C-alpha positions as protocol buffer text, in pm:
chain_id: "A"
residue {
  index: 1
  type: MET
  ca { x: 14 y: -31 z: 6 }
}
residue {
  index: 2
  type: SER
  ca { x: 163 y: 322 z: -106 }
}
residue {
  index: 3
  type: SER
  ca { x: 92 y: 669 z: 51 }
}
residue {
  index: 4
  type: SER
  ca { x: 87 y: 959 z: -124 }
}
residue {
  index: 5
  type: ALA
  ca { x: 205 y: 1347 z: 9 }
}
residue {
  index: 6
  type: SER
  ca { x: -106 y: 1566 z: 73 }
}
residue {
  index: 7
  type: GLY
  ca { x: 73 y: 1917 z: 175 }
}
residue {
  index: 8
  type: PRO
  ca { x: -54 y: 2230 z: -41 }
}
residue {
  index: 9
  type: GLY
  ca { x: 68 y: 2272 z: -360 }
}
residue {
  index: 10
  type: ALA
  ca { x: 237 y: 1927 z: -372 }
}
residue {
  index: 11
  type: GLY
  ca { x: 290 y: 1760 z: -703 }
}
residue {
  index: 12
  type: SER
  ca { x: 103 y: 2047 z: -870 }
}
residue {
  index: 13
  type: SER
  ca { x: 265 y: 2319 z: -1143 }
}
residue {
  index: 14
  type: PRO
  ca { x: 295 y: 2676 z: -1031 }
}
residue {
  index: 15
  type: ASP
  ca { x: 76 y: 2930 z: -1141 }
}
residue {
  index: 16
  type: PRO
  ca { x: 225 y: 3147 z: -1373 }
}
residue {
  index: 17
  type: ARG
  ca { x: 19 y: 3450 z: -1260 }
}
residue {
  index: 18
  type: ASP
  ca { x: 260 y: 3448 z: -949 }
}
residue {
  index: 19
  type: ALA
  ca { x: 585 y: 3454 z: -1167 }
}
residue {
  index: 20
  type: HIS
  ca { x: 421 y: 3766 z: -1348 }
}
residue {
  index: 21
  type: ALA
  ca { x: 336 y: 3939 z: -1022 }
}
residue {
  index: 22
  type: ALA
  ca { x: 724 y: 3876 z: -863 }
}
residue {
  index: 23
  type: ALA
  ca { x: 859 y: 4017 z: -1234 }
}
residue {
  index: 24
  type: ASP
  ca { x: 636 y: 4312 z: -1222 }
}
residue {
  index: 25
  type: PRO
  ca { x: 760 y: 4588 z: -987 }
}
residue {
  index: 26
  type: THR
  ca { x: 444 y: 4792 z: -1027 }
}
residue {
  index: 27
  type: ALA
  ca { x: 238 y: 4495 z: -938 }
}
residue {
  index: 28
  type: GLY
  ca { x: 196 y: 4667 z: -592 }
}
residue {
  index: 29
  type: GLY
  ca { x: 430 y: 4459 z: -346 }
}
residue {
  index: 30
  type: PRO
  ca { x: 629 y: 4612 z: -93 }
}
residue {
  index: 31
  type: ALA
  ca { x: 898 y: 4645 z: -307 }
}
residue {
  index: 32
  type: SER
  ca { x: 716 y: 4889 z: -601 }
}
residue {
  index: 33
  type: ALA
  ca { x: 581 y: 5119 z: -317 }
}
residue {
  index: 34
  type: SER
  ca { x: 920 y: 5184 z: -224 }
}
residue {
  index: 35
  type: ALA
  ca { x: 1064 y: 5267 z: -568 }
}
residue {
  index: 36
  type: SER
  ca { x: 724 y: 5433 z: -630 }
}
residue {
  index: 37
  type: ALA
  ca { x: 784 y: 5678 z: -345 }
}
residue {
  index: 38
  type: ALA
  ca { x: 1146 y: 5755 z: -403 }
}
residue {
  index: 39
  type: ALA
  ca { x: 1083 y: 5871 z: -780 }
}
residue {
  index: 40
  type: ASP
  ca { x: 808 y: 6063 z: -651 }
}
residue {
  index: 41
  type: ASP
  ca { x: 1046 y: 6243 z: -382 }
}
residue {
  index: 42
  type: ALA
  ca { x: 1326 y: 6326 z: -664 }
}
residue {
  index: 43
  type: ALA
  ca { x: 1106 y: 6479 z: -895 }
}
residue {
  index: 44
  type: THR
  ca { x: 920 y: 6688 z: -622 }
}
residue {
  index: 45
  type: PRO
  ca { x: 1114 y: 6985 z: -513 }
}
residue {
  index: 46
  type: GLU
  ca { x: 1208 y: 7012 z: -151 }
}
residue {
  index: 47
  type: ALA
  ca { x: 969 y: 7224 z: 59 }
}
residue {
  index: 48
  type: GLY
  ca { x: 955 y: 7585 z: 67 }
}
residue {
  index: 49
  type: GLN
  ca { x: 1230 y: 7608 z: -221 }
}
residue {
  index: 50
  type: ALA
  ca { x: 1057 y: 7793 z: -556 }
}
residue {
  index: 51
  type: PRO
  ca { x: 1132 y: 7656 z: -881 }
}
residue {
  index: 52
  type: VAL
  ca { x: 1347 y: 7821 z: -1114 }
}
residue {
  index: 53
  type: PRO
  ca { x: 1162 y: 7959 z: -1414 }
}
residue {
  index: 54
  type: GLN
  ca { x: 1410 y: 7844 z: -1749 }
}
residue {
  index: 55
  type: LEU
  ca { x: 1380 y: 8116 z: -2030 }
}
residue {
  index: 56
  type: THR
  ca { x: 1405 y: 7981 z: -2397 }
}
residue {
  index: 57
  type: ARG
  ca { x: 1629 y: 8155 z: -2635 }
}
residue {
  index: 58
  type: LYS
  ca { x: 1304 y: 8295 z: -2837 }
}
residue {
  index: 59
  type: GLN
  ca { x: 1136 y: 8422 z: -2518 }
}
residue {
  index: 60
  type: ALA
  ca { x: 1523 y: 8591 z: -2395 }
}
residue {
  index: 61
  type: SER
  ca { x: 1535 y: 8775 z: -2748 }
}
residue {
  index: 62
  type: ARG
  ca { x: 1153 y: 8911 z: -2693 }
}
residue {
  index: 63
  type: ILE
  ca { x: 1227 y: 9038 z: -2350 }
}
residue {
  index: 64
  type: ASN
  ca { x: 1550 y: 9217 z: -2498 }
}
residue {
  index: 65
  type: ALA
  ca { x: 1407 y: 9330 z: -2782 }
}
residue {
  index: 66
  type: PRO
  ca { x: 1268 y: 9682 z: -2611 }
}
residue {
  index: 67
  type: ILE
  ca { x: 1558 y: 9751 z: -2495 }
}
residue {
  index: 68
  type: ARG
  ca { x: 1774 y: 9705 z: -2816 }
}
residue {
  index: 69
  type: GLY
  ca { x: 1482 y: 9922 z: -2990 }
}
residue {
  index: 70
  type: MET
  ca { x: 1531 y: 10220 z: -2707 }
}
residue {
  index: 71
  type: VAL
  ca { x: 1890 y: 10255 z: -2717 }
}
residue {
  index: 72
  type: ILE
  ca { x: 1909 y: 10265 z: -3134 }
}
residue {
  index: 73
  type: SER
  ca { x: 1617 y: 10514 z: -3132 }
}
residue {
  index: 74
  type: MET
  ca { x: 1886 y: 10713 z: -2882 }
}
residue {
  index: 75
  type: LEU
  ca { x: 2171 y: 10704 z: -3094 }
}
residue {
  index: 76
  type: VAL
  ca { x: 1949 y: 10790 z: -3419 }
}
residue {
  index: 77
  type: LEU
  ca { x: 1845 y: 11092 z: -3198 }
}
residue {
  index: 78
  type: ILE
  ca { x: 2200 y: 11204 z: -3085 }
}
residue {
  index: 79
  type: LEU
  ca { x: 2303 y: 11173 z: -3452 }
}
residue {
  index: 80
  type: LEU
  ca { x: 2020 y: 11393 z: -3585 }
}
residue {
  index: 81
  type: LEU
  ca { x: 2092 y: 11646 z: -3331 }
}
residue {
  index: 82
  type: LEU
  ca { x: 2480 y: 11650 z: -3379 }
}
residue {
  index: 83
  type: PRO
  ca { x: 2462 y: 11896 z: -3713 }
}
residue {
  index: 84
  type: PHE
  ca { x: 2232 y: 12114 z: -3549 }
}
residue {
  index: 85
  type: LEU
  ca { x: 2469 y: 12178 z: -3221 }
}
residue {
  index: 86
  type: TRP
  ca { x: 2802 y: 12210 z: -3481 }
}
residue {
  index: 87
  type: LEU
  ca { x: 2609 y: 12467 z: -3658 }
}
residue {
  index: 88
  type: GLN
  ca { x: 2485 y: 12671 z: -3375 }
}
residue {
  index: 89
  type: PRO
  ca { x: 2699 y: 12999 z: -3351 }
}
residue {
  index: 90
  type: LYS
  ca { x: 2911 y: 13039 z: -3037 }
}
residue {
  index: 91
  type: PRO
  ca { x: 2791 y: 13287 z: -2797 }
}
residue {
  index: 92
  type: ASP
  ca { x: 3004 y: 13600 z: -2774 }
}
residue {
  index: 93
  type: ALA
  ca { x: 3203 y: 13676 z: -2440 }
}
residue {
  index: 94
  type: GLN
  ca { x: 3073 y: 14015 z: -2412 }
}
residue {
  index: 95
  type: PRO
  ca { x: 2753 y: 14144 z: -2381 }
}
residue {
  index: 96
  type: TYR
  ca { x: 2493 y: 14287 z: -2664 }
}
residue {
  index: 97
  type: ARG
  ca { x: 2523 y: 14678 z: -2761 }
}
residue {
  index: 98
  type: ALA
  ca { x: 2219 y: 14794 z: -2917 }
}
residue {
  index: 99
  type: HIS
  ca { x: 2379 y: 15114 z: -3036 }
}
residue {
  index: 100
  type: VAL
  ca { x: 2060 y: 15310 z: -3024 }
}
residue {
  index: 101
  type: ASP
  ca { x: 2083 y: 15636 z: -3192 }
}
residue {
  index: 102
  type: VAL
  ca { x: 2028 y: 15906 z: -2883 }
}
residue {
  index: 103
  type: SER
  ca { x: 2025 y: 16209 z: -3060 }
}
residue {
  index: 104
  type: GLU
  ca { x: 1807 y: 16116 z: -3311 }
}
residue {
  index: 105
  type: GLU
  ca { x: 1567 y: 15980 z: -3056 }
}
residue {
  index: 106
  type: ALA
  ca { x: 1637 y: 16258 z: -2803 }
}
residue {
  index: 107
  type: ARG
  ca { x: 1490 y: 16497 z: -3088 }
}
residue {
  index: 108
  type: PHE
  ca { x: 1160 y: 16297 z: -3126 }
}
residue {
  index: 109
  type: ALA
  ca { x: 1129 y: 16311 z: -2727 }
}
residue {
  index: 110
  type: GLY
  ca { x: 1187 y: 16690 z: -2771 }
}
residue {
  index: 111
  type: ASP
  ca { x: 853 y: 16732 z: -2943 }
}
residue {
  index: 112
  type: GLN
  ca { x: 668 y: 16608 z: -2605 }
}
residue {
  index: 113
  type: ALA
  ca { x: 899 y: 16659 z: -2302 }
}
residue {
  index: 114
  type: PRO
  ca { x: 844 y: 17007 z: -2099 }
}
residue {
  index: 115
  type: PHE
  ca { x: 1227 y: 17048 z: -2114 }
}
residue {
  index: 116
  type: THR
  ca { x: 1529 y: 16954 z: -2360 }
}
residue {
  index: 117
  type: PRO
  ca { x: 1594 y: 16550 z: -2324 }
}
residue {
  index: 118
  type: ALA
  ca { x: 1971 y: 16516 z: -2282 }
}
residue {
  index: 119
  type: ALA
  ca { x: 2211 y: 16334 z: -2567 }
}
residue {
  index: 120
  type: PRO
  ca { x: 2529 y: 16340 z: -2402 }
}
residue {
  index: 121
  type: GLU
  ca { x: 2842 y: 16246 z: -2616 }
}
residue {
  index: 122
  type: LEU
  ca { x: 3039 y: 16003 z: -2403 }
}
residue {
  index: 123
  type: GLY
  ca { x: 3333 y: 15938 z: -2666 }
}
residue {
  index: 124
  type: ASP
  ca { x: 3462 y: 15579 z: -2794 }
}
residue {
  index: 125
  type: GLY
  ca { x: 3396 y: 15271 z: -2643 }
}
residue {
  index: 126
  type: TRP
  ca { x: 3034 y: 15439 z: -2501 }
}
residue {
  index: 127
  type: SER
  ca { x: 2697 y: 15333 z: -2648 }
}
residue {
  index: 128
  type: ALA
  ca { x: 2331 y: 15346 z: -2555 }
}
residue {
  index: 129
  type: ASN
  ca { x: 2128 y: 15038 z: -2519 }
}
residue {
  index: 130
  type: TYR
  ca { x: 1782 y: 15181 z: -2515 }
}
residue {
  index: 131
  type: ALA
  ca { x: 1629 y: 15532 z: -2534 }
}
residue {
  index: 132
  type: ARG
  ca { x: 1281 y: 15651 z: -2486 }
}
residue {
  index: 133
  type: TRP
  ca { x: 1035 y: 15876 z: -2381 }
}
residue {
  index: 134
  type: GLU
  ca { x: 761 y: 15760 z: -2127 }
}
residue {
  index: 135
  type: ALA
  ca { x: 468 y: 16004 z: -2080 }
}
residue {
  index: 136
  type: GLN
  ca { x: 320 y: 15733 z: -1816 }
}
residue {
  index: 137
  type: SER
  ca { x: 574 y: 15554 z: -1657 }
}
residue {
  index: 138
  type: GLN
  ca { x: 524 y: 15353 z: -1389 }
}
residue {
  index: 139
  type: ASP
  ca { x: 634 y: 15615 z: -1118 }
}
residue {
  index: 140
  type: GLY
  ca { x: 334 y: 15852 z: -1264 }
}
residue {
  index: 141
  type: VAL
  ca { x: 613 y: 16092 z: -1357 }
}
residue {
  index: 142
  type: PRO
  ca { x: 677 y: 16186 z: -1735 }
}
residue {
  index: 143
  type: LEU
  ca { x: 1080 y: 16118 z: -1821 }
}
residue {
  index: 144
  type: TRP
  ca { x: 1296 y: 16074 z: -2047 }
}
residue {
  index: 145
  type: ASN
  ca { x: 1506 y: 15734 z: -1992 }
}
residue {
  index: 146
  type: VAL
  ca { x: 1815 y: 15632 z: -2177 }
}
residue {
  index: 147
  type: GLY
  ca { x: 2077 y: 15335 z: -2061 }
}
residue {
  index: 148
  type: PHE
  ca { x: 2450 y: 15440 z: -2136 }
}
residue {
  index: 149
  type: LEU
  ca { x: 2676 y: 15126 z: -2166 }
}
residue {
  index: 150
  type: SER
  ca { x: 3031 y: 15164 z: -2042 }
}
residue {
  index: 151
  type: PRO
  ca { x: 3364 y: 15028 z: -2256 }
}
residue {
  index: 152
  type: GLY
  ca { x: 3383 y: 14787 z: -1959 }
}
residue {
  index: 153
  type: TYR
  ca { x: 3024 y: 14686 z: -2027 }
}
residue {
  index: 154
  type: HIS
  ca { x: 2828 y: 14866 z: -1687 }
}
residue {
  index: 155
  type: LEU
  ca { x: 2491 y: 15017 z: -1767 }
}
residue {
  index: 156
  type: VAL
  ca { x: 2457 y: 15374 z: -1643 }
}
residue {
  index: 157
  type: ASP
  ca { x: 2063 y: 15471 z: -1598 }
}
residue {
  index: 158
  type: MET
  ca { x: 1950 y: 15802 z: -1658 }
}
residue {
  index: 159
  type: ALA
  ca { x: 1634 y: 15925 z: -1569 }
}
residue {
  index: 160
  type: GLN
  ca { x: 1545 y: 16328 z: -1673 }
}
residue {
  index: 161
  type: THR
  ca { x: 1228 y: 16489 z: -1561 }
}
residue {
  index: 162
  type: ALA
  ca { x: 1077 y: 16794 z: -1522 }
}
residue {
  index: 163
  type: GLN
  ca { x: 838 y: 16686 z: -1239 }
}
residue {
  index: 164
  type: SER
  ca { x: 1064 y: 16548 z: -998 }
}
residue {
  index: 165
  type: ASN
  ca { x: 910 y: 16481 z: -638 }
}
residue {
  index: 166
  type: PRO
  ca { x: 1011 y: 16337 z: -253 }
}
residue {
  index: 167
  type: THR
  ca { x: 850 y: 16038 z: -390 }
}
residue {
  index: 168
  type: TRP
  ca { x: 1012 y: 15961 z: -687 }
}
residue {
  index: 169
  type: LEU
  ca { x: 1360 y: 16036 z: -571 }
}
residue {
  index: 170
  type: ALA
  ca { x: 1307 y: 15791 z: -309 }
}
residue {
  index: 171
  type: GLN
  ca { x: 1181 y: 15544 z: -549 }
}
residue {
  index: 172
  type: ARG
  ca { x: 1479 y: 15582 z: -794 }
}
residue {
  index: 173
  type: THR
  ca { x: 1727 y: 15606 z: -526 }
}
residue {
  index: 174
  type: GLN
  ca { x: 1612 y: 15296 z: -359 }
}
residue {
  index: 175
  type: LEU
  ca { x: 1552 y: 15506 z: -33 }
}
residue {
  index: 176
  type: ILE
  ca { x: 1934 y: 15515 z: 23 }
}
residue {
  index: 177
  type: PRO
  ca { x: 2031 y: 15862 z: 169 }
}
residue {
  index: 178
  type: PRO
  ca { x: 2277 y: 16076 z: 47 }
}
residue {
  index: 179
  type: THR
  ca { x: 2654 y: 15954 z: 150 }
}
residue {
  index: 180
  type: ASP
  ca { x: 2849 y: 16158 z: -55 }
}
residue {
  index: 181
  type: GLU
  ca { x: 2853 y: 16491 z: -245 }
}
residue {
  index: 182
  type: ARG
  ca { x: 3035 y: 16563 z: -617 }
}
residue {
  index: 183
  type: THR
  ca { x: 3059 y: 16823 z: -781 }
}
residue {
  index: 184
  type: VAL
  ca { x: 3153 y: 16807 z: -1149 }
}
residue {
  index: 185
  type: ASN
  ca { x: 3159 y: 17104 z: -1432 }
}
residue {
  index: 186
  type: GLY
  ca { x: 2948 y: 17358 z: -1180 }
}
residue {
  index: 187
  type: VAL
  ca { x: 2660 y: 17089 z: -1109 }
}
residue {
  index: 188
  type: THR
  ca { x: 2685 y: 16950 z: -795 }
}
residue {
  index: 189
  type: TRP
  ca { x: 2540 y: 16577 z: -766 }
}
residue {
  index: 190
  type: GLN
  ca { x: 2412 y: 16385 z: -456 }
}
residue {
  index: 191
  type: ILE
  ca { x: 2552 y: 16039 z: -430 }
}
residue {
  index: 192
  type: HIS
  ca { x: 2329 y: 15749 z: -282 }
}
residue {
  index: 193
  type: HIS
  ca { x: 2556 y: 15448 z: -210 }
}
residue {
  index: 194
  type: ARG
  ca { x: 2483 y: 15090 z: -61 }
}
residue {
  index: 195
  type: ASP
  ca { x: 2793 y: 14821 z: -71 }
}
residue {
  index: 196
  type: ALA
  ca { x: 2637 y: 14418 z: -166 }
}
residue {
  index: 197
  type: SER
  ca { x: 2528 y: 14267 z: 186 }
}
residue {
  index: 198
  type: GLY
  ca { x: 2308 y: 13989 z: 242 }
}
residue {
  index: 199
  type: LYS
  ca { x: 1993 y: 13956 z: 21 }
}
residue {
  index: 200
  type: GLN
  ca { x: 2107 y: 14358 z: -143 }
}
residue {
  index: 201
  type: ASP
  ca { x: 2310 y: 14429 z: -407 }
}
residue {
  index: 202
  type: GLU
  ca { x: 2582 y: 14722 z: -472 }
}
residue {
  index: 203
  type: PHE
  ca { x: 2356 y: 15006 z: -593 }
}
residue {
  index: 204
  type: THR
  ca { x: 2506 y: 15377 z: -664 }
}
residue {
  index: 205
  type: ALA
  ca { x: 2236 y: 15675 z: -754 }
}
residue {
  index: 206
  type: TRP
  ca { x: 2352 y: 16052 z: -863 }
}
residue {
  index: 207
  type: VAL
  ca { x: 2094 y: 16297 z: -874 }
}
residue {
  index: 208
  type: GLY
  ca { x: 2155 y: 16613 z: -1036 }
}
residue {
  index: 209
  type: GLU
  ca { x: 1974 y: 16961 z: -1109 }
}
residue {
  index: 210
  type: LEU
  ca { x: 2039 y: 17056 z: -1447 }
}
residue {
  index: 211
  type: LYS
  ca { x: 1883 y: 17419 z: -1612 }
}
residue {
  index: 212
  type: ASP
  ca { x: 1564 y: 17249 z: -1659 }
}
residue {
  index: 213
  type: SER
  ca { x: 1517 y: 16911 z: -1523 }
}
residue {
  index: 214
  type: THR
  ca { x: 1587 y: 16660 z: -1277 }
}
residue {
  index: 215
  type: VAL
  ca { x: 1846 y: 16398 z: -1344 }
}
residue {
  index: 216
  type: VAL
  ca { x: 1930 y: 16072 z: -1178 }
}
residue {
  index: 217
  type: LEU
  ca { x: 2212 y: 15804 z: -1250 }
}
residue {
  index: 218
  type: SER
  ca { x: 2199 y: 15485 z: -1153 }
}
residue {
  index: 219
  type: GLY
  ca { x: 2336 y: 15132 z: -1194 }
}
residue {
  index: 220
  type: LYS
  ca { x: 2628 y: 14915 z: -1061 }
}
residue {
  index: 221
  type: ALA
  ca { x: 2896 y: 15128 z: -1266 }
}
residue {
  index: 222
  type: PRO
  ca { x: 3233 y: 15200 z: -1068 }
}
residue {
  index: 223
  type: SER
  ca { x: 3230 y: 15587 z: -947 }
}
residue {
  index: 224
  type: ALA
  ca { x: 3477 y: 15746 z: -1253 }
}
residue {
  index: 225
  type: GLU
  ca { x: 3185 y: 15577 z: -1524 }
}
residue {
  index: 226
  type: PHE
  ca { x: 2946 y: 15791 z: -1318 }
}
residue {
  index: 227
  type: GLU
  ca { x: 3174 y: 16090 z: -1259 }
}
residue {
  index: 228
  type: HIS
  ca { x: 3219 y: 16046 z: -1680 }
}
residue {
  index: 229
  type: VAL
  ca { x: 2849 y: 16049 z: -1792 }
}
residue {
  index: 230
  type: ALA
  ca { x: 2752 y: 16340 z: -1496 }
}
residue {
  index: 231
  type: GLY
  ca { x: 3048 y: 16556 z: -1683 }
}
residue {
  index: 232
  type: ALA
  ca { x: 2907 y: 16530 z: -1984 }
}
residue {
  index: 233
  type: LEU
  ca { x: 2583 y: 16599 z: -1866 }
}
residue {
  index: 234
  type: SER
  ca { x: 2694 y: 16904 z: -1694 }
}
residue {
  index: 235
  type: GLY
  ca { x: 2859 y: 17050 z: -1953 }
}
residue {
  index: 236
  type: ARG
  ca { x: 2602 y: 17054 z: -2236 }
}
C-alpha cells in the first residue's frame, strides 16, 4: 500500500500569475511601493524652495528687443541733433550792444517833453542800449530814459524829468540816503551808495539838478564812469 503527499501545492505546477507578479515591480508589492515613493521624492522640489524658471532663447530675445530698440532710437536721435549743435553760433564773450542813436531819439522826445532831453556825447567805447520817452511811467512821472553802456560793459541808467518829487526820488534812489557829494563842471551831484550785503545788491545813484530838469544816474558802475556821464551832462 503506497502513500502520497497531501501538502498544499504538492505535485502541482506553479501558477504563471505568481511569476508575473514577482517580475513586475509595479504590481503593488512592498518593493514597488518603495520605488514609487523614491521616484516621487526625486521629482518633487524640496519644501519651501521655489522652482527656478527657465527662459527659452526665443523668450529672452523677445524680452531684450524693447531695450535694443530704445538704445537704437537714442543713437539715431543723437546723430540727428549733432549737425544742429555744430552749426549753432558760439555765444559772444561780451554782452550785447544795441547802439541806439540817442540824439535822434532825443529829437523825437523833445516834441513831447517840457524840457530838453539830454543826449550827451560820451566818446569812444560808450553806447546806448535803449532811449525812450515815457509819458506815462510806472512812477507816474513823465521822463526821458536812456541806458548808457560803458566800455567796461557797466550800465548807467539815466532818468530825466521836469516833474521830480520826493516820492519819485526815493524810488529812484531805493530809499538810500545821500552818502557823498560831488561837484562836476559846476553841477553838484548827491551820491547815494549801498554796498552789497546779504540779499541786497550793490547800488549807486547820482542826483543832479540841470537848468530845466532833474537827472538821476543809477546802476552798479564804478564811480569814475558815473562821473564821466555826469561831466558830459553838466557841460552840455
